[in-house]
C-alpha positions in Angstrom: -21.9 -50.6 -34.2 -24.3 -49.4 -35.6 -23.7 -47.0 -38.3 -24.9 -45.1 -41.1 -25.8 -42.0 -43.1 -29.0 -39.6 -42.1 -30.0 -37.1 -44.7 -32.5 -34.8 -43.0 -34.7 -33.0 -45.5 -37.4 -31.0 -46.0 -38.7 -27.3 -47.7 -36.5 -24.5 -46.0 -37.2 -23.1 -42.6 -38.6 -26.2 -41.0 -36.1 -26.1 -38.5 -33.6 -29.4 -40.1 -30.5 -26.8 -38.5 -32.1 -26.8 -34.9 -33.2 -30.4 -35.3 -29.5 -31.1 -36.1 -27.7 -28.9 -33.0 -30.4 -30.5 -30.6 -29.5 -34.2 -31.8 -25.8 -33.3 -31.6 -25.7 -31.5 -28.0 -23.7 -28.9 -29.6 -24.3 -26.1 -32.7 -22.2 -26.9 -35.9 -25.7 -26.0 -38.6 -26.2 -21.6 -38.3 -30.5 -21.0 -38.0 -32.4 -18.0 -38.3 -35.9 -17.6 -38.4 -35.3 -16.6 -42.7 -35.7 -19.4 -45.3 -32.5 -21.0 -47.2 -30.8 -20.5 -44.5 -28.5 -23.2 -44.5 -26.5 -23.1 -48.5 -24.2 -26.0 -48.1 -25.5 -29.4 -46.6 -23.8 -29.3 -43.1 -22.2 -32.9 -42.1 -23.5 -33.2 -38.1 -21.7 -36.4 -36.2 -23.9 -38.0 -33.6 -21.5 -40.5 -31.5 -23.0 -43.5 -28.9 -20.8 -45.1 -27.3 -21.6 -49.1 -26.0 -23.0 -49.2 -22.0 -21.5 -51.5 -20.4 -23.4 -54.0 -19.5 -26.3 -52.2 -21.0 -29.0 -53.9 -23.8 -30.3 -51.7 -26.6 -34.1 -52.1 -28.0 -34.5 -54.4 -30.9 -37.5 -54.9 -32.3 -39.4 -57.3 -29.6 -36.6 -58.5 -27.6 -33.4 -57.0 -26.6 -29.5 -57.0 -28.2 -26.4 -56.2 -26.2 -25.4 -52.5 -26.7 -22.8 -51.6 -28.5 -23.4 -48.0 -29.0 -24.2 -45.7 -32.7 -22.1 -43.6 -34.6 -24.9 -41.4 -37.2 -23.7 -38.9 -39.4 -26.1 -36.4 -40.0 -26.7 -34.5 -43.6 -27.9 -31.1 -42.9 -29.5 -30.3 -46.3 -31.2 -27.1 -47.8 -34.3 -26.5 -47.9 -35.8 -27.9 -51.0 -37.6 -24.8 -53.3 -38.1 -23.5 -56.9 -34.9 -21.9 -57.3 -34.7 -18.4 -59.0 -31.4 -18.5 -59.5 -28.4 -20.5 -59.6 -27.4 -20.4 -56.0 -30.8 -22.1 -55.7 -30.2 -24.6 -58.4 -27.5 -25.8 -56.7 -28.9 -25.4 -52.8 -32.4 -27.7 -54.0 -29.8 -30.2 -56.6 -27.7 -30.5 -53.7 -30.1 -31.1 -51.0 -32.0 -33.6 -53.7 -28.7 -36.1 -53.9 -28.0 -36.2 -50.7 -31.8 -38.3 -50.5 -29.2 -41.0 -52.4 -26.5 -43.1 -50.9 -27.8 -43.0 -46.7 -29.2 -45.7 -45.2 -32.0 -43.1 -43.7 -33.8 -40.0 -44.2 -35.5 -37.9 -41.6 -38.6 -35.7 -43.8 -39.4 -32.6 -41.9 -42.8 -31.2 -41.7 -44.1 -28.5 -39.7 -48.0 -27.7 -41.5 -50.5 -28.8 -43.5 -49.9 -30.6 -46.2 -52.0 -28.1 -48.4 -49.9 -24.5 -47.4 -46.9 -25.8 -48.8 -47.1 -27.7 -52.6 -43.4 -28.6 -51.9 -43.5 -30.8 -49.7 -45.6 -32.8 -52.9 -42.6 -31.8 -54.7 -40.0 -33.8 -51.6 -43.1 -36.7 -51.2 -42.3 -37.5 -55.2 -38.3 -37.6 -54.1 -39.0 -39.4 -51.2 -41.5 -42.4 -53.2 -38.8 -42.9 -55.7 -36.5 -44.4 -53.0 -36.5 -47.4 -51.1 -34.5 -46.0 -48.2 -36.7 -46.4 -44.6 -37.9 -42.6 -43.9 -38.9 -41.1 -40.5 -41.2 -38.3 -40.4 -41.0 -35.6 -37.9 -43.2 -33.3 -37.7 -41.3 -29.9 -36.1 -42.4 -27.3 -34.5 -45.3 -29.2 -31.9 -45.4 -26.3 -29.5 -47.0 -23.6 -32.0 -49.7 -26.5 -33.7 -52.7 -27.4 -32.2 -53.4 -30.7 -31.4 -56.3 -31.0 -34.6 -53.3 -29.8 -37.1 -50.9 -32.6 -35.5 -53.5 -35.3 -36.5 -54.5 -34.3 -39.8 -50.8 -34.1 -41.1 -50.0 -37.1 -39.1 -53.4 -38.8 -41.0 -52.2 -37.3 -44.2 -49.0 -39.0 -44.0 -49.3 -42.0 -42.4 -51.8 -42.7 -45.3 -49.0 -43.0 -47.3 -47.1 -45.2 -46.2 -43.7 -44.2 -46.8 -42.4 -43.9 -43.4 -41.6 -46.5 -41.0 -42.1 -44.0 -38.4 -43.7 -41.1 -37.5 -42.6 -38.2 -34.4 -43.8 -35.4 -33.4 -41.2 -33.2 -31.7 -40.1 -29.1 -31.1 -36.3 -28.8 -31.9 -36.4 -25.3 -30.3 -36.8 -27.3 -27.3 -35.6 -31.1 -27.8 -39.2 -32.3 -27.1 -38.9 -36.0 -28.5 -35.5 -35.3 -30.3 -33.7 -38.9 -28.6 -36.8 -40.8 -29.4 -36.0 -39.9 -32.9 -32.4 -40.8 -32.8 -32.9 -44.1 -31.5 -35.8 -45.0 -34.3 -32.9 -43.6 -36.3 -30.3 -46.4 -34.5 -33.0 -49.0 -35.5 -32.4 -48.6 -39.2 -28.6 -47.8 -39.8 -27.0 -51.4 -40.1 -24.0 -52.5 -38.4 -21.1 -50.7 -40.0 -18.0 -49.3 -38.2 -16.6 -46.0 -36.4 -15.7 -43.4 -39.6 -15.0 -40.9 -36.8 -13.3 -40.2 -33.9 -15.4 -40.3 -30.9 -15.4 -37.0 -30.1 -15.7 -35.4 -32.9 -18.9 -34.0 -34.4 -18.7 -32.6 -37.2 -15.9 -33.0 -40.7 -16.2 -29.6 -41.8 -12.9 -27.2 -41.2 -12.6 -23.8 -38.9 -12.3 -22.1 -42.0 -16.4 -22.8 -42.7 -17.2 -23.3 -39.5 -16.0 -19.3 -39.2 -17.9 -18.3 -42.3 -21.3 -19.9 -41.8 -20.9 -17.9 -38.4 -20.2 -14.1 -39.9 -23.0 -15.1 -42.0 -25.6 -16.0 -39.3 -25.2 -12.8 -37.6 -25.5 -10.8 -41.3 -29.1 -13.1 -41.3 -29.8 -11.9 -38.5 -28.6 -8.2 -38.5 -30.6 -7.0 -41.4 -33.3 -6.9 -42.6 -34.6 -9.9 -45.2 -33.8 -8.5 -48.5 -30.0 -8.4 -47.8 -29.4 -11.5 -46.3 -30.4 -13.8 -49.4 -27.2 -11.8 -51.7 -24.9 -11.8 -48.8 -21.3 -14.4 -49.0 -18.9 -14.7 -46.5 -15.1 -15.4 -47.9 -12.6 -16.3 -45.2 -9.0 -14.1 -46.6 -6.7 -15.2 -43.6 -6.9 -17.4 -41.0 -4.1 -17.8 -38.3 -3.8 -19.7 -35.0 -1.6 -17.9 -32.4 -0.8 -18.6 -28.8 -4.5 -18.1 -27.4 -5.3 -16.5 -30.2 -6.8 -16.7 -33.9 -7.0 -13.9 -36.2 -9.1 -14.0 -38.7 -10.1 -11.5 -41.8 -13.0 -12.0 -43.8 -15.0 -10.3 -46.7 -18.2 -9.8 -46.2 -19.7 -9.6 -50.5 -23.3 -8.0 -51.3 -24.7 -7.4 -55.1 -25.8 -4.2 -54.4 -23.6 -1.0 -53.6 -27.5 -0.4 -51.6 -26.8 -2.4 -49.7 -23.3 -2.5 -48.6 -24.0 0.9 -47.1 -27.0 -0.9 -45.2 -24.8 -3.8 -43.8 -22.0 -1.3 -43.2 -24.8 1.5 -41.1 -24.8 4.3 -39.9 -20.6 5.1 -38.6 -20.7 1.5 -39.1 -22.4 0.4 -36.2 -24.6 -2.4 -38.2 -21.1 -4.2 -39.2 -19.3 -4.0 -35.6 -22.4 -5.1 -34.4 -22.5 -8.3 -36.3 -18.4 -8.6 -36.0 -18.8 -8.1 -32.3 -22.2 -11.2 -31.8 -19.2 -13.6 -34.9 -16.2 -13.0 -32.5 -18.3 -14.0 -29.2 -19.7 -17.0 -30.6 -15.9 -18.2 -32.7 -14.3 -17.3 -29.0 -16.6 -20.2 -27.4 -16.4 -22.6 -30.3 -12.0 -22.2 -30.3 -11.8 -21.7 -26.6 -9.4 -18.8 -27.7 -9.1 -15.2 -27.6 -10.2 -13.6 -31.2 -8.9 -10.3 -33.4 -11.7 -10.8 -36.2 -11.5 -8.1 -39.1 -14.3 -7.4 -41.7 -14.4 -5.8 -44.6 -17.4 -5.5 -47.1 -17.6 -5.8 -50.6 -19.8 -5.3 -53.5 -20.1 -8.8 -56.5 -23.3 -7.7 -58.7 -25.4 -10.4 -59.6 -23.2 -13.6 -58.0 -25.9 -15.7 -57.9 -26.1 -16.1 -61.2 -22.0 -16.3 -61.9 -20.7 -20.0 -62.1 -17.7 -18.0 -61.4 -18.2 -16.6 -57.8 -20.2 -19.5 -57.0 -17.3 -21.7 -57.3 -15.4 -19.6 -55.4 -17.7 -19.3 -52.6 -18.0 -23.0 -52.2 -21.3 -23.7 -53.9 -19.1 -27.0 -56.4 -21.7 -29.0 -57.4 -20.7 -33.0 -56.2 -19.4 -34.5 -59.5 -21.6 -37.6 -60.4 -19.5 -41.2 -60.2 
């Protein structure tokens, strides 16, 4: 079958996680309107089994369809870091441009609007890995702006294909996946056919809780929030979870809890409902809020929260 690893790269808030979820037809990566939502590289596994008697397009002809398994890496947005967490995120994303079979580069605006795209292009120019440009959010980009974006990136000669896409509603997502399939080599099935991510449930649960914090709070507080799962117990028909929401300031703790605890209750309820749909069980979720000042610049805290840079071999 065709199989390989695919990095999804771009600036913060261009829709990388939304695209991954659309490709999989299932939510495994949290998404919000706030930039820098994704902090860890999230792996999503897309598997298309062979169609009996079917054929797959390959250049000018066709070959027997052997199916495909694509492992997509949803990376943090590449940006100018302002703390050690930001440095970890950007370095993690840049590392993911190496050692993969295809790179999907997402943009959602004209190049002049973001210097970050020029920085990423320089990194892409340093690798011979096949690249596909995805112009996301075409539902909000006018035709003239779309043409300018398209023409600018086509002129670089870096991209094997260019697609317009609206990941939010799935527009052209299937076409992007088929284009990726053509670029990856023949290879083994790395994961079982029904597996959509190799992340443990504890990680997914912590991300769901953090997503609800992002949705419920103002712009300033969420960037200084981390979630740690202290306990996770699976019983018959029930999952018991204890989690701590860490913030950087005492004032932020009060904001997260809210008047009479209403904000925290809302976060907990929204998270619990989504975790129940994920686990298929009833969920008893307990949340606590603690202060860990300036944790985003603490090597020790970053390591404890799982933001540890991978060692180059």
